[in-house]
C-alpha positions as CSV (number, residue, x, y, z in Angstrom):
1,M,-11.7,18.6,-20.4
2,H,-11.8,16.4,-23.4
3,S,-9.1,13.9,-22.6
4,G,-10.8,12.2,-19.6
5,I,-8.9,14.2,-17.0
6,E,-11.2,16.6,-15.2
7,R,-10.3,20.1,-14.1
8,S,-11.0,19.2,-10.5
9,Q,-8.5,16.3,-10.7
10,L,-5.8,18.6,-12.0
11,R,-6.5,21.1,-9.2
12,S,-6.4,18.4,-6.6
13,F,-3.1,17.1,-8.0
14,A,-1.7,20.7,-8.0
15,F,-2.8,21.1,-4.3
16,V,-1.2,17.8,-3.2
17,V,2.1,18.3,-5.1
18,G,2.3,21.9,-4.1
19,C,1.8,21.0,-0.4
20,G,4.4,18.3,-0.7
21,F,7.0,20.6,-2.2
22,A,6.1,23.3,0.4
23,I,6.7,20.9,3.2
24,I,10.1,19.9,1.6
25,G,11.0,23.6,1.3
26,L,9.9,24.7,4.7
27,W,11.1,21.7,6.7
28,P,14.7,23.0,7.3
29,L,13.5,26.4,8.5
30,I,10.8,25.1,10.9
31,F,12.6,22.1,12.4
32,R,16.3,22.9,12.0
33,A,16.5,26.7,12.0
34,R,18.3,26.5,8.6
35,P,17.5,28.4,5.4
36,L,14.6,27.5,3.1
37,R,15.0,25.1,0.3
38,M,14.1,27.7,-2.3
39,W,13.9,25.3,-5.2
40,A,11.2,23.4,-3.5
41,V,9.3,26.5,-2.4
42,G,9.5,27.7,-6.0
43,I,8.1,24.5,-7.4
44,A,5.3,24.6,-4.8
45,L,4.4,28.1,-5.8
46,V,4.5,27.4,-9.6
47,V,2.4,24.2,-9.2
48,A,-0.1,25.9,-6.9
49,L,-0.5,28.9,-9.3
50,L,-0.9,26.7,-12.3
51,G,-3.5,24.7,-10.4
52,L,-5.5,27.8,-9.6
53,L,-5.1,29.7,-12.8
54,A,-4.5,27.2,-15.6
55,P,-4.9,23.6,-14.5
56,A,-4.9,22.4,-18.1
57,L,-1.1,23.1,-18.3
58,L,-0.6,20.4,-15.7
59,K,-1.9,17.6,-17.9
60,P,1.5,16.3,-19.1
61,V,2.9,16.4,-15.5
62,Y,-0.3,14.6,-14.2
63,R,0.0,11.9,-16.8
64,G,3.6,11.3,-16.0
65,W,2.9,11.2,-12.3
66,M,0.1,8.6,-12.9
67,I,2.4,6.5,-15.1
68,L,5.0,6.6,-12.3
69,G,2.3,5.7,-9.7
70,H,1.2,2.7,-11.7
71,A,4.8,1.5,-12.2
72,L,5.4,1.8,-8.4
73,G,2.2,0.1,-7.7
74,W,3.2,-2.8,-9.9
75,V,6.6,-3.0,-8.1
76,N,4.8,-2.9,-4.7
77,S,2.2,-5.5,-5.4
78,H,4.4,-8.0,-7.4
79,I,7.9,-7.8,-6.0
80,I,7.7,-6.4,-2.5
81,L,4.6,-8.3,-1.4
82,G,5.9,-11.5,-3.1
83,V,9.2,-11.3,-1.2
84,L,7.3,-10.7,2.0
85,F,4.9,-13.5,1.4
86,F,7.6,-16.1,0.7
87,T,9.8,-14.8,3.5
88,I,7.1,-15.1,6.1
89,F,6.0,-18.5,5.0
90,T,9.6,-19.8,4.8
91,I,10.4,-18.5,8.3
92,G,7.1,-19.9,9.6
93,A,7.8,-23.3,8.1
94,L,11.3,-23.4,9.5
95,L,10.2,-22.5,13.0
96,M,7.4,-25.1,12.9
97,R,9.9,-27.8,11.9
98,L,12.4,-26.6,14.5
99,F,9.8,-26.8,17.3
100,K,8.2,-29.9,15.8
101,V,4.7,-28.3,15.4
102,D,2.4,-30.2,13.1
103,P,-1.1,-28.7,13.2
104,M,-2.3,-31.2,10.6
105,R,-1.1,-34.2,12.7
106,R,0.6,-35.9,9.7
107,G,2.7,-38.2,11.8
108,F,2.3,-42.0,11.6
109,D,1.2,-43.9,14.7
110,P,1.0,-47.7,14.2
111,K,-0.9,-48.1,17.5
112,L,-4.0,-46.2,16.2
113,S,-6.8,-48.0,14.6
114,S,-8.1,-44.8,12.9
115,Y,-6.9,-41.2,12.4
116,R,-10.5,-39.9,12.5
117,I,-11.2,-37.3,15.1
118,P,-14.7,-37.7,16.5
119,R,-16.7,-34.4,16.6
120,N,-20.0,-33.6,18.2
121,P,-22.7,-32.7,15.7
122,R,-23.9,-29.1,15.7
123,P,-27.6,-28.4,16.1
124,A,-29.4,-27.2,12.9
125,A,-30.4,-24.0,14.7
126,H,-26.9,-22.6,14.4
127,L,-27.7,-21.7,10.7
128,K,-30.7,-19.6,11.4
129,Q,-28.9,-16.5,12.7
130,Q,-25.6,-16.5,10.9
131,F,-24.7,-12.9,11.6
């Protein structure tokens, strides 16, 4: 293939998409005792045959699928994960304020002469076997 898309990629794509549409088409028959979804079975057969006999014909579909995949990946990484990140941290902060949890011990205590927390020094041997 001259465009950077290899024949094996197109065959794999045809196999995955064909299996996906086959599952969609056979699902009602297997799990609900209803008729096949013939449109999905037809697409599965066409894609599978093209993948076996003429994978080069699937290049435009493959490119479109990859563009869609990159767009959905952008949405997933930027919007969904951003919303999750800020939601989790906002809820965590509100709960910590509600229960008065302060892991950094930022409160002011006028009775203390120093806020330093004494620690015992570690032996130098702890660096010899780090893993």
